[in-house]
N, C-alpha and C positions, 0 to 999 in steps of 0.2 A: 696333277697337272693344270696348270692356271692355262687357266680360261682367254683368249686371245681380246686385248681391251678396245678394240674395235667393234667385238660381238656386246662387251657390255656396255660399251657406252649407250646402246641403244635405251638401254633401261633408264637413262637421266631423267632423261624426261618425267617423271616420274616422283622421282626422287625428288626432284625440285618444285612437283606440282602447292599447290594451295598457295593461303594468306599466308599457311604460320610454318612450324616446323616444328614436328615433336624430335624429340632427343634423335630417335634414329632416325638421322641422316646420313650415311657413312659415305660420297662421294662429295668429289668439290671437284672443277674445273682450276686448271692456273693458267696465266696468259697466252701462255706457249703454246695452246693442247692438251698439257700435261693433262692427267686422269688421275684423279688418286682416287682406294680405295681402304674404310678401315673393315678390317672384317674380324669377327670373335668366335675364336670357337677352338680346341687342343691343340697344344702347341703337337702331338704327333699327327694333328690330321692338315694343320697348316703347315707344317714345317718338317714332310716325312723324313728327311735322308737325315733332321738334325739327333743329335743326342748331348746337347747340355742341362736339358732340364726335363722330367720327366713326361713319358706321352700325354699322361689324362690331366696334365694343368691347360684351365684355360688361360689364354694368351690374346692379347689382341694384334694382329697383323696389319701395315699398309704396306699396299699393292702401289706402286708411279710406272706410272707407264704412257707412254702415247698411240694417239691410232694404230693401228696396223703393228703391235709391235708389240712383242712378249712383255707383260709388265713383270717388276723388280719384287719381290714380297721381301718385307720386312721387319722383326719384330721390333714392336714397342717396349720400350727400358721401362720396369718396372710393374712389367704385368706377366713376368715370366713362375713368378710365385703359385702357391694352391689358391690365393685370394680367384676369385670367379669375375671379371669383365664381362659388360652388355652395357643396351645401351650406344653404339659409337654415334658421333657426331661429330665431322666435319667443317671449318671454314679456311677459305683461304683469302687471305688480307695478302691484296695486289699492291700497296703502298710502300709493305717490306715483303713483300713477295716469301712469304712466310707462311706455312701450313699450320694451324691449331688444330687439336685433339684437344675433344671432352668426351668423357665415358664414367658410364655407373663400374664403381666394385664391391662385392660383398669380400670382405676378411672376414672367416668366419661367421658371427654376430655380429659384425658392425659393418655398414654400408657406407658408402665414396662418391663422391665425387673429383675428378682429377680433371686439370687441362696437363697439354704437353705443346710441344712446337718444332717443328721441323724444316730446315732451313737452309738449301746447298748440299741438300746431301746428312745433312748432321740432325739431330732428334736437340733438345735442350732438355732439362731435367724436371717428371713431374711434381709438379705443384698442384695442392689441396685445396680445392675451392667447398665442399660442403660435407660434411661426417656427420654420423649419426650415433644413437651408442649403441653399446650391448643389445643384442634380439629387441632394438625398432625396426618396424616395417616404413620401407621411404621406397616413395613413389619413383619410375622413369619420370624425370625431369622433362620439361619441352623446356624450347629455345627461341628465340626471337632478337634479330642482330637491326640496328641503329647507324646510321652512316650520317658523321658528319665533316664540316671542316672551319676553320674556323684563322683569325690572324693575329697574332701579339705583336707588342714591341720588339722591336733590336734593340742592345746597344749602341748601336748607328742610326739611329733616329727612323725607321724601314720597319718594317712589317714584315714577319716569316709566318710563312700558314702551316696551322699544325692539321693534321687529319688524326681526327678520332672513328672510333669502332668499339661499339658496346653490345657484348653477348647477355643478352637477361636470360635469368633461366628461372625457373617456379618448379615447384614439385610438393608432395604432399608428408607429409611424415607423421608418427606414430612418437608422442612425449610422454614422459610418464605427469606431468603437470600438464594436460592439456595436450589434446591436437593440433600442428597449428601447417598453415601453407607457408612455404618459403619460399624467400626471393630475395637472386644475387644478381646484379650488374658487373659482370668485370670488363673493366676498359684497356680497350687498346690504342695506344698513342704510337703514332709512326707505326702499326703492328706488334710492336713490345707490350708484353702485359705492366701494372705498373707497380705490381709485387703488391697491392693489396685492394681485396673491396670487400665491404659486406655484406653480411645475412644478418634480411629484414623479415620480417613474422608481416605477414601480411593482415594475421586477422590483428594486430594491433594495431595496422591506418585504421580502422573498420570503426570507427569509434561510436558506434550503433549500440544502447546497451544489450546485455546479456540476458538470453532468452533461452536454460536451457531445457522448459518445459517444450517452447516450439520447436525447439534444436534435436531434440528427443525424436520428431515424427518425422526426419528427416532421414530414406535409407546412407547407409556410409560408401553407395559403389559413388552417390553425390561430389562426396565431403571428398573422397579421395580419386576426381578428378579434375581438379585446377587446369585452366586454363591460358596461354598469353598467346598470343595472336600480333601481327602488324596493326599500325594504329593507320593515321587519317593521310600519315606522309612517311621521309627518311628518318625522322628523328620523336617517331611516335609508336609507344605499345602500348595493348590493353592484354588486360589480365584479371581471369573474373575465375569466380573460386565463390564454394559452399564455405559459410561460416560454423564450424559446430561450438560457436560461442552462443547462436543468436538463430539459426535457421536463417541463414537469409541469404540469397545469393548475389554479391557482390560485384561489382565490376571498378575497375582503374583506370583510367587512363593515363603512363605513367612518360612525360613529356621529356628530352634531355635538352636542357637548355640551351642559346646558343651558347658557345664558349666562351664568347669574350667579356658575356654578365658575368661568367664564373670568375673571369682573370680579374675584372676590376672586383668583386665580391672578395674576394680571396687577399689581392694588395690593401684592402681599407682593412679588411679584421685582421692585416699584420701591420698593420699602420696604426688601428689601435692597439693591442698592444703592446709597438713598441713604446706606443705611447703611453699607457698606462703604466709601463716601471717605474715614471716620474711623478705619481697619482698626480696629475695635475685636477682642476675645478673642469664644470664640464664643459662652461661656457669658453673655456680654451679648445677641450677635443673639438667640438661641432667644428668651430672657427677652423681648425686645421685640417680636417677631415672635409670639409667643404675645398679646400686652398687645394689638396692633396688630391681628391676628386678630381676635378678640373682640368689637374697637369697632369693624371693617368687619363684621360678620359680620351674615345678614339671615335666617337659617335659625333651626331653634328653636334654645332653649339646651343642649339635651342634645346637638345635634349640634355645634354651636359649642364645645362642649367636651371633647366626642371628640375632633372635627379639629385641635381647638388644641392640643390633650398631644401627637394624634402628629406633627403638624410641629414641635413644642417637641424632641421625639424624634428626630424624623428632623434636624434641623438641629444636634443634638450627633454625632448618628452621625458624620453626612457631611463637615460642617464642617470639622472640623480639617484635615485630606487640603486641600481649599480656602481655608484661612486661611495657611496654611502656604508654599501657593508664592503667597496675593494676587491668587486668581482670586477673587474678591467677584462677579460678573459669571455666571461658571459656579455657585456654589453659589444665585446666585437664581435660575437654571435648573432647575437641579436639585431644588431643592424646591418652587421652583412648579408644577414640570408634577406636584411628590409630593403635593402640597398636591392636583390638577382630578382628577388617577388618584384619591385617599385619595378623597375627596368623592363622587367615581363610584360606586367601590364600595360605598361607605355608601350611596348612593343606589338602589344597583338590589339589595343583598343586605343590608341592615340590619344591617350588620358589617364591620369594615375587615377589609384578609385580602390576599394576595398577588394581584397584577393578572392573571392572563394577558393581558393588552393593552399597547397601548402608546400612548401620548396624542402630537400634534401640534399643534403651539404654531400655527396660522397668519398669523404676523404678523411684524411687522421692527422696530416703530422701540419704544423702551425703555418703557414706557406709551403703553398704547389708553384713551380714557375710557371705550369701552365692554367693553373686557377685547375680546384676539385670539381669534377662536375655537378652539376643541379639538377637535380631531378625535381622536375613539380610534378605533383600528383592531384589529381583530381576525379574526384567519386564519380563516376557516370550512369552509374546505378544500381540503386538498392531495395530488393521487394522480398516478399516469405519467400523462401524455395518451393521449386513445384515439389508435386508428390511426381514419386516414377518406378524405374521398377528395381526388383535387384537382379542386375547384371551390367556392359561392362556400357558405360556411360561416358557423354562427351560434352564440353559444352563450345555452344560456336558465340561470338559477338556480331554486331556493327564493326566497321572502320573508328565509329566515336563510343563505343561500350554501350550506347545507350540502349540497346537492343540486346536480349538473347536470345539462343534458343538450343534445348537441353534436349540432348536425342539419347534413350538406352537401346542395344543389340539387343534383338532377339533370334531365334534361331532362322528365319525365313523372314522377318522384318526385323526395321528399325522403325520405333518410335518414338515423337516429339511432340514437345509442347513449347508454343514463344511467347516471349512477351507481349501486353495487349495493352492497352490505354487499364482497364479494370482487374490486371494482374496475370494470367498466363490462361492460354486457348485452351480448346481439351485439345483431347489427344486425337493426333495426325500417325497414321501410319504409311511407310513408304514400302513396299514388296519386291524380295530380292528375286531375282529369276537370270537364267544366263543372259539376256540383254541387260539389266540394270544389276551389275554386281555389288558387293559392299560395298568396295573403293570406290566406287563411283557413287554412287546414293550419297554415301560421308560428305565429297566433293562438291556434287548439289547442296546438300546442307550446308558446308560447309560457306559457297557462294552466295545463299539464300537474302543471307542479311546481308550482304556488299553489293547488291545491285545497283 
């Protein structure tokens, strides 16, 4: 029998506690007081009167209700087969009044991460976010969310507001060519999945040279425990992981750039590609791009002038090499990325300068109506991983990613070490008791670097 949702709602505070969300976040609240729960269990237990599928099949059930009423339980399509579902995660996107469901599936010997939506009482079609290979081990993903809004020009000469939500997923997986920490940023525009997202290797983003001898001294439990947490503001997250190629613990601050910058950069990129079809000389391209940028600009005139001049100079500097080999697509990518980086540096520092970050374009088409999202990647921490123990391990970071704490769980204690100016601290311990539960101790550790 279903419990009253009013009783279940008491647990929501615990489910939403903490600076980041593990992938297991099976509850969400709607704007009208709706309460959603996503449960994994056997079909026979979750749907005792059901006869459509074998009772032993592990499925997902979505419970929808309001305070004081019994919940309605719905079978999530695509989960009714013999595969095993786990790690449910819910996100309610108010801009589109849509509930998004994420979960992990084990199909025979293949692991998969899936996404679906629920709106106005109807499920969408399941979407595969990431998958492993046969007999590959994949850790339960971690998730964090960023939100922002930006303005784009309209055909009438005004502007329109665009709301963007990004679900940032991180997990570890065993791979034949070397184990990897994977990162997948899923973009929702006005609550709708854009239809494509990259899956990146964080190991590849770490440019520190390989050191397999040092890496062998680090225990597997730390390698398999990547962590993602919210960052300094609504559009940043911090991901920390131990790299199996060099034995170092690395953290990256990932910042979603303002949408206006992505819009301008993609319009420049599209214009470069269009010009390239005529095979013009570099000077012609530079002149046309500068005037085109000024026409597109929605920033203040001084900013537009500085950026226009900078893009003009960059086109003249790097253009000849691309034009000589007829690679106008490469020139478009190079200058549009430079434009995004320059605009970001100008906004952050009030001046142009040599950036210490990398900017990734999270798009696949030559042009996107609102501009493909740009992600600024800044390495915040990189040092030799600490020596731990063969026990469940968790990484915590500060909001800017510059400090880290690594904890491992024993029978009645949580042991931990944290970064210092010289490397890592000695091992400290937190003794568990009836007054200090394991969950409470983990929360204290999570907050220690975020005071």
